[in-house]
C-alpha positions in Angstrom: 13.0 21.5 -6.4 10.8 18.5 -6.0 7.5 18.9 -4.2 8.6 16.4 -1.3 11.6 18.7 -0.8 9.4 21.8 -0.7 7.2 20.1 1.9 10.4 19.2 3.9 11.3 22.8 3.7 8.0 24.1 4.9 8.1 21.6 7.8 11.6 22.5 8.7 10.7 26.2 8.7 7.9 25.7 11.2 10.0 26.0 14.5 7.2 25.4 16.9 4.5 22.7 17.4 3.2 23.0 13.8 6.3 21.5 12.2 6.1 18.1 14.0 2.3 18.1 13.7 2.5 18.5 10.0 5.3 16.0 9.6 3.1 13.5 11.7 0.1 14.1 9.4 2.1 13.8 6.4 3.6 10.5 7.5 0.0 9.2 8.2 -1.1 10.1 4.7 1.9 8.5 3.0 1.4 5.4 5.1 -2.4 5.3 4.1 -1.8 4.9 0.5 1.7 4.3 -0.8 0.6 5.3 -4.3 -0.4 8.7 -3.3 1.6 11.6 -4.9 2.9 14.6 -3.1 2.5 17.9 -5.0 3.2 21.6 -4.3 0.3 23.9 -5.4 -1.4 27.2 -5.1 1.6 29.3 -4.0 2.9 27.0 -1.4 0.4 24.4 -0.2 1.4 20.7 0.1 -1.3 18.5 -1.6 -1.7 14.7 -1.9 -3.1 13.4 -5.1 -4.1 10.2 -6.8 -5.9 10.7 -10.0 -6.8 14.3 -8.8 -6.2 16.1 -5.5 -7.4 14.1 -2.4 -6.4 16.7 0.1 -4.3 19.8 1.0 -2.4 20.7 4.1 -1.6 24.1 5.4 0.0 25.5 8.6 -1.6 28.7 9.8 -0.6 30.8 12.8 -2.7 28.8 15.2 -3.4 25.6 13.6 -2.5 22.8 11.0 -5.3 22.1 8.6 -6.0 19.4 6.3 -8.7 19.9 3.6 -10.3 17.1 1.7 -11.6 18.4 -1.5 -14.4 16.0 -1.6 -14.7 15.7 2.2 -18.5 16.0 2.3 -18.8 12.8 0.3 -16.7 10.8 2.6 -17.7 8.7 5.5 -16.4 10.1 8.9 -17.7 7.6 11.4 -15.1 8.8 14.0 -15.9 12.5 13.7 -12.4 13.6 12.5 -13.8 16.5 10.4 -14.1 19.5 12.7 -14.7 22.3 10.1 -17.0 22.4 7.3 -15.6 25.3 5.2 -17.8 27.2 2.9 -19.7 25.2 0.5 -21.0 21.7 0.3 -17.9 19.9 -1.0 -14.9 20.3 1.2 -14.4 19.2 4.7 -11.4 19.9 7.0 -9.5 18.8 10.0 -8.1 21.6 12.2 -5.2 20.5 14.5 -4.3 22.9 17.4 -1.4 22.8 19.7 -1.7 19.8 22.0 -4.4 18.1 19.8 -4.2 14.4 19.1 -5.5 12.6 16.1 -6.4 9.1 15.7 -4.1 7.7 13.0 -6.2 4.9 11.9 -9.2 7.0 11.4 -7.1 9.4 9.4 -5.9 6.6 7.3 -9.4 5.5 6.7 -10.3 9.0 5.5 -7.3 9.2 3.2 -8.3 5.7 1.7 -11.8 6.8 1.3 -10.8 9.9 -0.5 -8.5 8.0 -2.8 -11.2 5.4 -3.5 -13.6 8.2 -4.4 -11.0 9.7 -6.9 -10.4 6.2 -8.4 -14.2 5.5 -8.8 -14.8 8.8 -10.4 -11.9 8.1 -12.8 -13.4 4.6 -13.7 -16.8 6.0 -14.1 -15.6 8.4 -16.7 -14.2 5.6 -18.9 
């Protein structure tokens, strides 16, 4: 099964608010960068990559979470990051039932994450 089909299945299996929330976040991510690649990693986590993993999505019992692997290095002028996670590298966005998210701000974070990956790749050359 293709990763996009696995993500479709995960979303379809979430029969409460988390399904539409994850679907909306996914749509925003894919709109932010048409070249971003969907993957399925770590025993069932949707990931979005471009020259390396940019972010991971997960649905938990009470939240949908996006984790930016290099979130601590990304500008967040609109304050979307609301969880720091352990360590000095990752930052996350926890969405709870009824929460809204600014699409333009999330797209900007995704684009910044992609730019960081591409810059790191270019620096290695």
